[in-house]
N, C-alpha and C positions, 0 to 999 in steps of 0.2 A: 534378488538384490533389491534392497529398499530404495524407494524413489524419494528424492528430496525436492520440495517446492521452494524455490528462491523467489521471494516476493517483496514488493515495495508499494507504497501508496503515493499518489500525487493528484493534482487537479487534472481535469479532463485534457486540457491543452498539453500539459506536460506529459501526462500518461500516454497520449497519442504519439508524441515525439519519441518517448522512450520505447514504446512498442515498435514503432517503425524502425528505429535504430537497431533494436535487438533482433527484430525479424530479419533484417538484412545481414546482421553479423552472424547469426546462428542458422541461417537457411541451409547451409551445406551440412550442418551437424544433425539436422532432423530432430532438434529438441522441441517439444511442445511448448507453445507460448500462448498466453491468454491475457486479455484485459477485461475487467469487469467493473461495473458501476457498483460501489459499495453504499454510498449515501448521496443521493441526488441533491438534496437541499444543501449539504455541506461541501459539495463538489469534491467528493473523495472517490478516486478510482484506484483499483489495484491491478498492477501488472505482475504476472507470474510466469516463471520459466521452470520447467521440470527437468531434472537431471538424475541419472542413476549412477554415474561414475565421474571421476575427476571433478567433483563438486567444487573443491577449492579453486581449481583453475577456472571453472565456469564462473564462479562468483567474482574472481579477480578480473575476468574479461568484462563482466557486467559493470564493475566499478570503474574500469577504464573507459567504457562507453559513456557512463554517466558523467565522468569528469570531462570527457570531450564535448558533451552537450552543455557543460557548465550547470549541471543539475545534480549536485551532491545529494544523495539519498541514502538512508539506512536500508541495506538489503537484509532481510530476515530469512531464516530457514525454518521449514516445517518438514519433519519426517513423516511421510504418509504411511499409514499402517499397511502391513502386508497381509491383507485379508483375502481369504478364499471367497470372493464375492459370489461365484457361481454356486457354491455349496449352501449359501444362505437360503432358507426356505420361506415360502409364502404361507406357511401353515397359519391358520387363523383368518386368512383372507378368502372370501368366497370367490369362485370363478365368475368371470364376467362374459356376458354375451352382448355382441354388438353386430347386428346383421348376421352374416354367416360365421363370423369370427367367434371363437370360444377361447378366452385367455385363462390359463389355469396353472396351478403348480403341480408338481409330481403327484401329490396326494389326491388330486382330483382327476387323474387320467381316466378313471372308470366312469366319469360323467360325460365323456365325449359321446356325441350322437352321430349317426350316419349322416354324412353331408356337411358336418362341421369343418371349418378351416381352423383346426386347433393350433394354438400357439402356447407352448409350455415355457413359462418364465420362472426361473428360480433366483433371480438376482433381486432379492427383497429390498435392497437399499439403493437401487438405481431407479431414477425417475422413469415413469412410463410403464406401469404394470398393467394398464387397462382399467384400473380401479378409479382413476381420476376422470372427471367428466370430459376433460380435454382429449385424453387418449381415446376414450370410448367414442367421443364425437368424431375424431379423425378416422377411426376404423369404419364407422358407419358411412361417412362421406367418401372415403377412399373406395369402398366397395362400389358405390354408385358411379363414381368418376371412371374407375378402371373398366368396369363392364361397358360403359357407354363410349369411352374414347380409345381404349386399347393402346395405352402408352407402351413404348418399347425401351425407354431409358429413364430411370427415375432417381431422384435424390431425396434422402431423408436427412434433413439438416437439423442438428441437435438431437441425435438419435436416442440418447439415454440408454435404455435397456434393449433397444432395437425392435420393439414390438411392431412399430409401423413398417420398418424395412422388411421384417419377416412376413408381415401381412401382405405387402406388395409382392414379394417374391413368391409366396404361396398362391396368391390369387392370380397374378398376371404371368408368372414364370418368366420374368425379365430381370436383367441385371439392375441392381440397386446399389448406389453409393450411400453409405451410412456414415455420417461424420458427427463429431462432437468435440468441444474444446477441452473436455475432461478426459485425460488418458485412462483413468480408471473406468469411466463409463464405456470407453471404447473397448477395453478388455472384456467387460461384461457383455457388450453388444456382440463381439466376436464369438464368445462362448455360447450365447443364446442362439446365434445363427447356426453354429455347429449342432447344438442340442435339437434344433428344429429341422435339421437336414437341408438347409438352404445356404450353407457356407459357400458353395460354388457360385451362387448368384449375388450374395451380399458381400460387398467389399467395405471393411470398416477402417476408418482413417481418423487420426487426431488432427483436427484442423479448426482454427478459429475463423469465424466469418466466412467469406467466400474468396479469400486471397490466396489460399494454398494452391500450388500448381496442379493438384489433382482435379480441381474444378475445371480448369482450362482444358485438361486432357479428356475429361468425360462429358463436358457440355457440347452442344446444347441439350437440355433435358426436356422430355415431353411432359414430365410431371415432377413437381417439387412439393414435398410436404415438410412443414416446419411447425413443430409444436413447442414453441419457446415462450416468449413474452411479448406483449404488444409493442413496447418501446423499441427493443431490438429489431422486431419485424418491420417497424416503420423505417428505421435507419437502413435496413437491408433492401428496401424496395428498389433502388436503382441497380444494385448488383443482381438482384433476382431477375430484373428485366433483361440484363445482359446475358444471363446464363440459361434462360428458358427459350425454347423454340417458339416461333410465331404460331399461335394457336394452341400452345401448351397451357397446362392448368397448374395453378397453385392451390394447395389446401393448407390453410393457416389456422393455428389454434394457440392456446395459451392466452386467450384474449377474453377479458371480462365483457359482459353485455354492454357496459357503459363505454368501453373502448372501441366498440365495433366500428362506428362511423369514422373515427379518426384513422383507423387502420385502412379501411376501404379507401378513404380519400388519398392516403399516401400512395396507394397502388393505382388508383385511377389516374393520378398524376404521372404515372409511368406507363400509360397506355394499356392498363389492364381494365377489364370490365367485371363487375360483380355478377356472379351467377346465382349463388344461393348462400344463405346463412342457416346453420343448424344450431339451435339453442339447446343447451343441456346443463343443468345444475348450476346456473348462473354464469356459465362460460359459453362462448360461441366458437364454432368452426366455420370458416369462410372459404368458399370456392370462388376463385377468380380465374379469368382466362386472358391470355396475352393477345 
């Protein structure tokens, strides 16, 4: 069944009010909901809700909620393509090595070496294939952190194609919660976890931020990895502090070299200490401890 994205734009304050109201109204329906910054300078934020059935009724409820907030907005629809994401190939991309990890497509299975922690990814359009400096940097940092600290409960926030969640499951043999705001990415993540035989360890959930009930059920985490962007990471610092165990580790990436100090400062203000920064291709991966 095709999925429909119902979306509207507003300034940040209005978007936050709308998101909170929709979150409360649709909580029992389990419909994915997201709010994203579209244009910082123009203060344009987009609120999206995803539905697969009764779309007219869902849109009518959204309009009623907007009317109740005295925020009349034009709700638009986007039909999301029914793509077999798992069948998309990474042919043309070379395999990537980061520490013991070997990230590859089906066409490069023959290049695995003895001792490799191989991760096969076929979701070519999902972010996080290992070819970006941030993902490779996270893989390298995670290997060091896991071997030193032996975490027992981990979170991959903004999982994308689930490369990092799969890596944690294969390396540490522990349960990993893998979440993303994009339901299509979550489908890809679940398929990749099955493909790599770690579905029993990797739980995939569509969840924006850290407000979804799944986080309260699964926290506190010994290790959280988040390869997203600097500004969202800074905003998430207080929530990260609430969901990680004392002495637990954060591995953060999606951060440009010039953004490093600002991100570290946001987390130092939440009682984290900086352990190490890994630089790769103009991006940084940061290890912090609570």
